C-alpha positions, 0 to 999 in steps of 0.5 A: 756800370759802376767800376769796382773800386782800385787799391792805391799806392798808398794803401798797399804801403800801409798794408805792407807797414802793418803786415810787417810791424803786425801791430796797428800803433807801431805801423801807424807810427812808422808811417807817421798818421795816426792809428784810427787812420790807418784803421780805416784805410785797412778796413777800406782795402778789406772791402775792395779785396772782398775778404778779411785780411788781418785778425785782430786782437788787443796786443797784436795783428795777424794775417788771414790767409788771403792776407798773407797772398796779397801782401806778397804781390802788393810788395811785388807791385810796390817794388816794380812801382819804386823801381819805374819811378827811380828810372824815369828820374835816372833818365830825365837825370841824364838827358843828353849825352852820357855815360855810367859804368859800374866796374868790380873793385879790380878794374883799375888793373884792367886799365880801367883808369886810363881809359876813362883819361882817354874817353874823357880827353877824347869826348870832353863834352860827354858826362861820365861817371862810375860807380864801384859795385860787385858783379851782383849788383850790376844787373840790377843797376842796368835795369834800373838805368843807374848805368849804362855797362858794367865791367865785370867777370863771368858768370854772367845772367842769362837774362835775354835782356843783357849782352856781355861783350867780351874785352880780355881772358887772363891766367891766374899768378900767384902772389907772394911775400918777396922773402917766401920760400918759394919767391926764387923760382920763376913757376910755383906749382900750386900744390906747394900752396897746400899748407900756406894761408891765403887772402882772398875777397868774398865770393859776392864781389867777384865771383867768377874770379873766386870760383876759378881760385878755388877750382885751381886749388881743388884741381891740385888737391887742396881747399885754400885756407882763407884768413883774410878777407877783403874787397880791396886788392891793395889791402890784400897785397899790404897783407901779403908783404906784412902778414906772410900770406899768398893768393892767386890774382888774374895776372893784370894785377901783377904789371903793378908793382908792389913792395914786399910782394912777388908773382910767379907763374903757377906750373901747369895752370890753363885756367883763365878767367874773362872780363868784359862789360854787360850791358842791355841788349838791343841797346847799342849807344854811341857813347857805350860803343866809344868807350869799349873801342877805347879800352880794348886799345889801351888793354891791346896797348899794355898787353904788347909792351915789352915784359907785359 
């Protein structure tokens, strides 16, 4: 008994391009094939499916109801295929002892560089790679095996495929120009910042920290007026000194001096933010465990130093 024909990945890609361009000529040009060749492939695909997928006229193409349903699933199939290929290539490229880490932009203020240096000194044969990436991108990078662990602040995905390992927890401090009217105070009531202009970062970069700042300000009865956004802490610090803006940072940022900037405790605030590593559940590689152990030791040493 003959088995029914199956659609090929090439045919799915051709149809996806046609569905997006809604024009045979444009789709063919995009795919680098002739228009008659594309037409034949779509006709073959329609015979395999057993239904008309497109409605044709002289100027454009529209999808039938079957075509719309088909392209939605076809795109999922193509994405899964591409993801599988990329995952296999990543695993192959990183054969042997290796460690790849993704990290939020604030990681250097959490002793990330010191941990990297100690790890490389202790395990020189391990190939170490690190990539700056927003928290929102780290789950996908883990799934594709581009990284082995990602440093971030919660919230984290509730996908059971991932596990979050807590590294530390910190309260927030206010950063302001050294010439600010409140700079002489040791502790600053957050309500007194209600009329200040804030420098902040996009929520997509670090949603845990962003939401915590919003909660602190809301509890003090105001919504911060954000006049500047940056994905670099160093840029925000320079703006504080030059433009007179203020912001709230996890206290780790205050451990590094910044010209023209002072850090003060927030009076009465008990809001904290947790940081840690996201990794694949059920997969405890020696390199990840070694790095986590080193980072915890580095952080413990920093936090017990006088004045830290």
